[in-house]
FIMAR-404919 format. One record per residue (C-alpha): residue in one letter; x, y, z; residue number from 1. Coordinates in steps of 0.1 Angstrom, whole numbers, plus 5000, padded with zeros to 4 digits. Layout:
// FIMAR-404919
PT   rest     c1     c2     c3    nr
PT      A      X      Y      Z   NUM
...
***
This chain:
// FIMAR-404919
PT   rest     c1     c2     c3    nr
PT      M   0386   7546   0314     1
PT      N   0386   7510   0306     2
PT      Y   0420   7494   0303     3
PT      Y   0429   7460   0288     4
PT      P   0451   7443   0313     5
PT      V   0482   7427   0296     6
PT      F   0518   7419   0303     7
PT      I   0540   7431   0275     8
PT      N   0574   7418   0265     9
PT      I   0597   7448   0262    10
PT      E   0631   7430   0262    11
PT      N   0655   7448   0239    12
PT      R   0628   7472   0227    13
PT      K   0635   7509   0228    14
PT      C   0616   7526   0256    15
PT      V   0621   7563   0261    16
PT      V   0616   7582   0294    17
PT      I   0614   7620   0292    18
PT      G   0626   7635   0325    19
PT      G   0655   7628   0348    20
PT      G   0640   7632   0383    21
PT      E   0629   7609   0410    22
PT      V   0597   7600   0392    23
PT      A   0617   7591   0361    24
PT      E   0639   7569   0383    25
PT      R   0609   7547   0393    26
PT      K   0598   7543   0357    27
PT      V   0633   7535   0345    28
PT      E   0637   7508   0372    29
PT      R   0606   7490   0360    30
PT      L   0618   7492   0324    31
PT      I   0652   7478   0334    32
PT      T   0635   7449   0351    33
PT      G   0618   7441   0318    34
PT      K   0653   7443   0301    35
PT      A   0642   7471   0278    36
PT      D   0666   7493   0258    37
PT      V   0661   7524   0279    38
PT      V   0668   7559   0267    39
PT      V   0663   7589   0291    40
PT      V   0659   7624   0277    41
PT      A   0667   7652   0302    42
PT      R   0689   7681   0308    43
PT      N   0699   7668   0343    44
PT      L   0697   7634   0359    45
PT      T   0695   7622   0395    46
PT      S   0727   7606   0408    47
PT      Y   0711   7572   0406    48
PT      L   0702   7577   0369    49
PT      E   0737   7590   0362    50
PT      S   0752   7558   0377    51
PT      L   0730   7537   0354    52
PT      V   0743   7557   0324    53
PT      D   0779   7553   0336    54
PT      N   0776   7515   0339    55
PT      G   0759   7513   0305    56
PT      T   0725   7501   0318    57
PT      I   0707   7530   0301    58
PT      R   0714   7557   0275    59
PT      H   0711   7594   0281    60
PT      I   0702   7621   0256    61
PT      Q   0711   7654   0273    62
PT      G   0689   7684   0265    63
PT      E   0654   7694   0258    64
PT      Y   0628   7670   0244    65
PT      K   0625   7668   0206    66
PT      D   0602   7646   0187    67
PT      T   0632   7629   0170    68
PT      H   0641   7614   0204    69
PT      I   0612   7590   0202    70
PT      E   0617   7577   0167    71
PT      G   0616   7540   0167    72
PT      A   0604   7538   0203    73
PT      F   0581   7510   0214    74
PT      I   0567   7530   0244    75
PT      V   0573   7565   0257    76
PT      I   0569   7577   0293    77
PT      G   0565   7614   0300    78
PT      A   0578   7622   0335    79
PT      T   0585   7659   0333    80
PT      D   0570   7686   0355    81
PT      S   0561   7707   0325    82
PT      D   0525   7705   0312    83
PT      D   0536   7720   0279    84
PT      V   0563   7694   0273    85
PT      N   0540   7666   0284    86
PT      K   0514   7678   0259    87
PT      R   0540   7678   0231    88
PT      I   0550   7643   0240    89
PT      Y   0514   7631   0239    90
PT      R   0508   7648   0206    91
PT      D   0540   7634   0190    92
PT      T   0534   7599   0202    93
PT      R   0498   7600   0188    94
PT      E   0511   7611   0155    95
PT      K   0538   7584   0154    96
PT      G   0515   7556   0167    97
PT      I   0536   7550   0198    98
PT      L   0522   7539   0231    99
PT      V   0525   7566   0257   100
PT      N   0521   7571   0295   101
PT      I   0521   7607   0308   102
PT      V   0527   7605   0346   103
PT      D   0498   7616   0367   104
PT      D   0476   7624   0337   105
PT      P   0454   7594   0329   106
PT      E   0437   7613   0301   107
PT      K   0470   7613   0282   108
PT      C   0478   7577   0287   109
PT      D   0475   7547   0263   110
PT      F   0485   7525   0293   111
PT      I   0489   7529   0330   112
PT      L   0515   7512   0352   113
PT      P   0500   7490   0379   114
PT      S   0515   7485   0413   115
PT      I   0533   7452   0413   116
PT      M   0538   7425   0439   117
PT      Q   0566   7403   0427   118
PT      Q   0582   7371   0439   119
PT      G   0605   7358   0412   120
PT      D   0584   7351   0381   121
PT      L   0552   7355   0401   122
PT      S   0537   7390   0394   123
PT      I   0504   7402   0408   124
PT      A   0494   7436   0393   125
PT      I   0471   7460   0410   126
PT      S   0454   7488   0393   127
PT      T   0428   7514   0403   128
PT      G   0424   7527   0368   129
PT      G   0445   7557   0377   130
PT      K   0421   7569   0404   131
PT      S   0442   7561   0435   132
PT      P   0478   7550   0432   133
PT      A   0480   7552   0470   134
PT      L   0453   7525   0473   135
PT      A   0472   7504   0448   136
PT      R   0504   7507   0469   137
PT      T   0485   7498   0501   138
PT      L   0470   7467   0485   139
PT      R   0504   7457   0471   140
PT      E   0519   7459   0506   141
PT      E   0492   7437   0520   142
PT      L   0498   7411   0493   143
PT      E   0536   7412   0500   144
PT      T   0527   7399   0535   145
PT      Q   0506   7371   0521   146
PT      Y   0528   7359   0493   147
PT      G   0564   7354   0505   148
PT      H   0595   7339   0491   149
PT      E   0580   7304   0492   150
PT      Y   0558   7313   0463   151
PT      K   0588   7321   0442   152
PT      I   0602   7287   0450   153
PT      L   0569   7270   0443   154
PT      L   0566   7286   0409   155
PT      D   0601   7276   0400   156
PT      I   0592   7240   0410   157
PT      M   0560   7241   0390   158
PT      G   0578   7254   0359   159
PT      D   0603   7226   0361   160
PT      L   0575   7200   0367   161
PT      R   0554   7214   0339   162
PT      A   0581   7207   0313   163
PT      K   0585   7171   0325   164
PT      V   0548   7163   0328   165
PT      I   0540   7177   0293   166
PT      A   0569   7158   0278   167
PT      Q   0551   7125   0288   168
PT      G   0524   7131   0262   169
PT      R   0494   7130   0285   170
PT      T   0462   7148   0277   171
PT      S   0457   7184   0288   172
PT      D   0430   7173   0312   173
PT      D   0453   7147   0328   174
PT      N   0481   7173   0331   175
PT      K   0457   7198   0347   176
PT      K   0447   7172   0373   177
PT      L   0483   7165   0382   178
PT      F   0492   7202   0386   179
PT      E   0462   7209   0406   180
PT      S   0469   7179   0429   181
PT      V   0503   7194   0437   182
PT      L   0489   7228   0444   183
PT      R   0461   7214   0466   184
PT      S   0487   7195   0487   185
PT      D   0506   7209   0517   186
PT      I   0537   7216   0496   187
PT      L   0538   7252   0506   188
PT      D   0540   7244   0542   189
PT      H   0570   7221   0535   190
PT      I   0587   7248   0514   191
PT      R   0584   7272   0543   192
PT      E   0599   7245   0566   193
PT      K   0626   7237   0540   194
PT      N   0617   7201   0542   195
PT      W   0630   7190   0508   196
PT      D   0627   7153   0514   197
PT      K   0590   7157   0520   198
PT      I   0586   7180   0490   199
PT      R   0602   7156   0466   200
PT      K   0580   7128   0480   201
PT      I   0548   7148   0475   202
PT      I   0557   7155   0439   203
PT      Y   0568   7120   0431   204
PT      D   0538   7104   0447   205
PT      L   0513   7127   0429   206
PT      T   0530   7130   0395   207
PT      G   0556   7103   0392   208
PT      E   0582   7129   0384   209
PT      A   0614   7139   0403   210
PT      I   0621   7176   0408   211
PT      H   0654   7192   0401   212
PT      S   0678   7192   0430   213
PT      K   0687   7229   0423   214
PT      F   0655   7240   0441   215
PT      A   0669   7230   0475   216
PT      G   0693   7259   0472   217
PT      D   0664   7283   0467   218
PT      S   0650   7278   0502   219
PT      E   0666   7310   0513   220
PT      P   0655   7345   0501   221
***
C-alpha cells in the first residue's frame, strides 16, 4: 500500500482507542504526546491506563464497543484482540468517514503509525509500510544514537533565530543563506561542549542576531 506521509495536528481532537491492554497503552501514549482528547473504550484497563483516567489525562468508557462511542471522533484506533470487534470498528469508521487504524492489520488501516525518533520538536518518522515494525524500531534505535540532545537545542536556537531573521524583512533567498550558513558551521560541536560564548559568536558573526540567553539552560538533557 502507498501511504501519504504527513504529520497531523490532533490537539484537543477526540481520538478513540478501542482496547485497554498493553498495545492500547502505547497508542494512548502517542496520542497524549499530541495533546489529543483521548477516549479509551474497554471493559478493563491496565494499571497505567487506570492511572491516566484517575488523573484526568484520558477518559474511559467501560464496556463493550458500540458504534456510538466513536461519534465525533477525528481518528479511531482498534487495539483489541478480537477479529470480530476489529472488523466492526473498521466497518463503522468507514460508514462515518473517520480515519482508522486497526493494529497489526494494515489492510484495515487508513493510516499507520511510524516509529518515531524524537528530540524536542525534532521528529524523524520511520515507516516500512506495515511490513516490518521490528525493522522500523531497529532503525529508530540507530537514529537515536546519531541524533542526541544537542539537536533539540539546535532546533530551539534555529526557531528563535528564524523569527528574528524573518522580522528583518530580508528576501527568502537571503534568509535561506543565513540559516544554511549557521547549519554548515561547527555550532553542533560547540553545543555538545556547552561553549555558549562560542555559539553566540558564531550566530552573531553569521547573521547579525543575538540568540536568547534561555538556551544556555538547555545544555543539559
